Every structure is written in structure tokens, then in C-alpha cells.
N, C-alpha and C positions, 0 to 999 in steps of 0.2 A: 755484895754478892747475893744473888737471889736464887731461889730454888729453880725458877723457870730457866735461868741461865744455865744451871747445871743440867737440867733436862735437855736443853737444846744441845749442849756440849756432848752429852752422852749419845744423843740421837745422831749427830754428825759423825762422831767417832765410830759408831756401829754401822751406819749406812755408808760411810766414806764418800758422802756426796751431799752437798748442801740442799739440792733440790729434793732428793728423796727424804732427807731429814725434815724439811719444811712440810712435806706432805704428811709425814708421820705425826708431827706435833700440831698440824692443822693451822699453821700461820704461813705468811709469805716467806719466800727465800730471803728477801731483803731484811725482813724482820729477824730471821735467824742469824743472818750475817751481822746485823747491827748488835744483837745481844751478845754474840760470841766476841766481837771486837771490844765491847764494853767489859766483858769478863777478862779478856786478855789485858786490857789497860789496868784493871784493878789488881790483877795478879802480877803484872809487870813482866809478862813473858808470852810469846806466841804459843798457842796450843796446837795449831795445825800448820802443816807445810802445804801451801796452796799452789805450789809451782807445777806439780804434776797433774795429769788428768784426774786421777783419783786422789782425793784428799787423804793425807796421812797424818798421824800424830807426830809431833815433835817430842824430843825427850821430856820436856816439861808436860806435854799433853799426856804422855804415857804415865808419868808419875801422878798426874791428877785424876786419871780416869777411874780407878777403883775407889778412890776417896769420894768422887762425885757419885758413883753408884751407891756407895754405902750411905751417903747423906740422903739420897732420894729414898732409899729403902727405909731409913730411920724415920723420915718424914711420913712415909706411908704407914708405918707401924704406929706412929703417934695418932694419926687420924683414925685408924682402925680401933685402937684402944679406947679412944674417946667415944667412937660410935657404939662400941659394945656396952660401955658404961651407961650411955645416954639412951640406948635402945634404937639408935639410928642405923639399923642394919641395912646394908645395900648389897647388890650383887644379883645373882641369878640362881634359881633352884630348878632342877629338872626332876620331876616326879614321874614314876612309872606305875602303870596299872595293868594287871593281867587282862587280856582281851575279853570283852563281854562282861566285865565286872561293873556292878552298880552297888557301891558301898557308901551309903550316905555319910557316915562319920568322916571318911576321908575327904569328901567334898566340903563338909563343914570345917574341917581342920584347915584346908587350903584357903577357904573364904576368911576364916578368922585370922590366919597368918597374913593374908593380903591386906586386911583392914588394919592390922597392927604395924605392918612393915611394907607400906606401899612402894618403897624404894627398891624392893626386890622383885625382879621379873620372874614369873612362874611359868614353866612349861610342863605340860602333861602329855605323856605318850602312852600308847597301848602296845603290848607285845606279849609273846608267850612268856611264861614264868621263868623258864631256863635262860632265855635271852635277857630278860630283865635283870636276873641275878648276876649274869656276866657283865651287864652294863654297870651295875653298882660296883662290882669288883674293879673294873677298869676306870671308874670315875666318870663315865659318860652319863650315868644316872645317879642322882644324889640319894634318892629314897624311892623304894618300890614296894607296891602291894602285890605279893605273889602267892601262888599256891605251891605247896610243898608236901612231900610224903614223910610223915612221922617226925622229921626234924628239919630245922631251917638250915640253909646252906652254910657250910663251914667257912670260917674267916669273916663272917659278917655279923654285926649286931642285929638283934631281931626283937620284935614285939609280936607275939602270937595273938591274933585276933579271934580266930575260930579254930577249934580242933574237934573233928567229927568223924564218925564211922561212915563207911560207904553203904548205900542201899541199892536194892534192885526195885525199880518202880514199873508197875505194869497196869494196863487199862482194865476196866471191868470185863469179866469173862475170860481173862487169860488163865492158863493152866496154873500159874504160880500165885494167882490172886489169893486163894484160900490157904496156901501153905503156911504152916506155923514156923517153919524153919527153912531158910534158903541158903544154899552153899554155892561156891563157885562152880562146882560140877553141875548143880541144878541149872545154874545160869547159862552154862556153856551149851546146853541143849537147844538154846534159842538164839536168834540173831540179837546182837547187842548194839545199842546206840549209846555213844559216850563222847567225851571230849577228846580232842586230838593230842598226840604226843607233844610234850613240852608243857603241859598243864600239870599241876600238882595232883589233881584227882586221877588223871590218867596214869601218872607215875605210881600211885598207890595200887591201882588196879593191875597194871602190868607186872609190878613186882610180886604181888600176891599170886597171880596166875603162874608166873615163872617158878615161884617157890613150890607150887603144888603140881606143876606139870600139866596145867590146864591150858588148852588152846581155844579160847572163845572165838566165835565168828563175829568180827566187828563189821556190822552191816553199814552203819552210818556214823559220821562224826560231825560235831558242831561245836563251835567255841563258846556259845552261850547256853546256859542251863535251860532257859525258856525254850530254845530250839530243840534241845535233846528231849525235854519233856513233851513238847508238841509232836515230835516224830513218834515217840513211844505211845502217846495217847491215840494216835491214828493207826496203831497196830503194826508199826514198821520194825519193832524190836523192843527188847527190854532195856529201859534206861538205867544207866549206872550214874548215880548222883550222890551227893552228900545228904545227910539227914535234913538240914534246913532247906536245901534246894528242893528236895521232894516235898517238904511241908508246904511250900508255896503252891503246889499243884495237887493237893490232896483231894480236890473236888473232882479230879478226873483220873488220878493214878493212886494205886495202892502200893505203899512202899514197905519193903522188908529189909531190915539190916542184914547184910551178907555175913552170916554167922562166923565163917572161917577167915574173914579179913579183919584182923585186929588192929592193923596199922591205921592210924587216923590220917585223914586229909587235913592239912593245915592251911589257913589263910594268915599271912603274916606280913608285917612291914619289915623290910630289911634295909640296912644302910651300912656303909663302911666306917669303921671307927676313925675319926679325924676331928681336928679342931676346925669347925666351920660354924661361925656364929649364926648364920642364916639357917643351916640345917638344925642346929640345936634348938633354935626358936620354933621351927616347924615341928620338931618332935614333941616339944612341950604342948603344942596345940593338938597334935595327934593323940597323945596320951589323954589329954583332957576330953577330946571328942569321943574316943573309944571307951574311956573310963573303965567302969567295972566290967564292961563286956569283953575286955581283952581276955584272951584265952578261953572264951566261951561264946556260944551263939548269941547274937544280939538281935532283939526284936526289930529295931529300926534298921538293922544291918542285915536284913534277910539276904544272905549272899546267894540269892537264887539265880544269879548269873555269873558266878565266879568259877575260876578254874584252878 
């Protein structure tokens, strides 16, 4: 008795058709039939009733089916256990990244992981932070780099990469340029350029405005910090950015921490707690790549385009 015979037996039992079972296991129908006949000879009993149009299990087949499934599952578990010990991780990892984000340590982590585990297929997608977090919750995304307000999403494990205050950034000659202290109400007197809803930075800004009863005029929105800064530099509004975002544009914008917004904007890696060898290996590379910069601004990680 061979594992492949049990695999073909289970396929025929579940598909109730030799042709569909053959397509499922990627061999010819005659090959499946021959292996099933060989299995029946070894067991001394017919496993299928072939007299009807749909193939059905005989009493012997019904008795054997769950044991065959258990044997295949056990064989798979043996393979996975050996792979984990020997480092031969296989499978697929889907990583998410907030739109407009350019964070070098994440790219370095993905590259190092790929070099160490070439058998794992890596997919990278961009989306808004709230949708990425939901994707992690549902399992559609294994790991995501998201923006968040003050705290990372409930129910997910997280590694905070950056935690920063919000700033108002203005071009030379703007009325707020020389102010020593800028508040939300000061900001609300001018058109605002900021990131769209769904980003962590926008969540911080919206929550702070709602808490203080301030209704700013959102003139323009852009997903990338470079775009927000570029619009503000051209006099189209006051840019709302994080400290390191604004630092990247200090040659053309003057930034003031918004004094009455104490909630920090976070950039964090989030994932769902689970036993996934590939994800565990990727997280090891992420922690190494971000290193001591986790939970603080990273020079090489100028999140100048994060949300």
C-alpha cells in the first residue's frame, strides 16, 4: 500500500468520478483506475461501486476513507516537521504595505527572507491601512505594514516601527511660519492638505479634530507624503504630516508640532497570532531589519511617504 494510492482513493471518493479525480491528482484516468484496482487487491475488497453513473463507496470503502485521510494528513505533518527543523520552509506569504509607503527595512527583510527560503512565494500588495488590517484579520494578508492612531489594531500582534507627533508644515511666507505654537484651531483657519481616510495619520487628525470640535477645511488629499508636501509647498494648503515626513522636506517647508494633538501616529507591522513557519521566519528577518529603530524613527526608514 502506497501513499499515492490512498491519495487517489480519497480523490475518487470526494469527486465521485474517476475523470475528475484524475484531473485533481494530475495523472491519467487509466493511471488512477489501475492504482485503485491494485489497492483493492491488496486490501481484498472493492472500495467503489462502479455500476452507477456516479461512483459511490462500498461499505469497505466507507470504512477505509477516514483512515486514508488520517494517513495522508499524518504524512503531511511529518514532512512539515522535517521542513521546519531543516529550515526548508515552503508555501506562500502575502505581505501588505500602506499605499505610498517606502520603508527600506521592510524591503530588506523581504529580500533576506527570499534568499533564505526561496521555496516560499512572496506577494506584496498596497492598500489603505484599515483595509490591510482587516485583510490580516481574515487571513487574506499574512503580514502588513500599516499606519495607526495611538495603538495598533485589537486582536493582532504588532511591532511598532515609528511613533511620532503630527505637525503642520507650511511654505516660506505663510502666516504660520513664524508661530512658536500651532494648535488645531490655528490650523483650521487655513485650507488643509493631508492624507485620505483609511490612513493612520488621517485617523489621528480626524479624532483630534472631533474631540475638540474643530472642523478643518480639507482642501486636497494625497496618499503619498511627498505629494502632500509638494502641494503645500506650492501654497495650496497647510500640510498635516508626521515629524519625520516633514523632516524630509525641511528645505521648502517649516514644520510645527501641533501642540494640542498628543496622540501619536504609528507605523507598525501587524500579523495574526498563528503557527505559520514561513511567517515566523519572515518576522525574524523583519525584527533584524528594523532592529533598534523599532518604536522610533529610523534614519534609513524615513517614512516620508507613509500613511
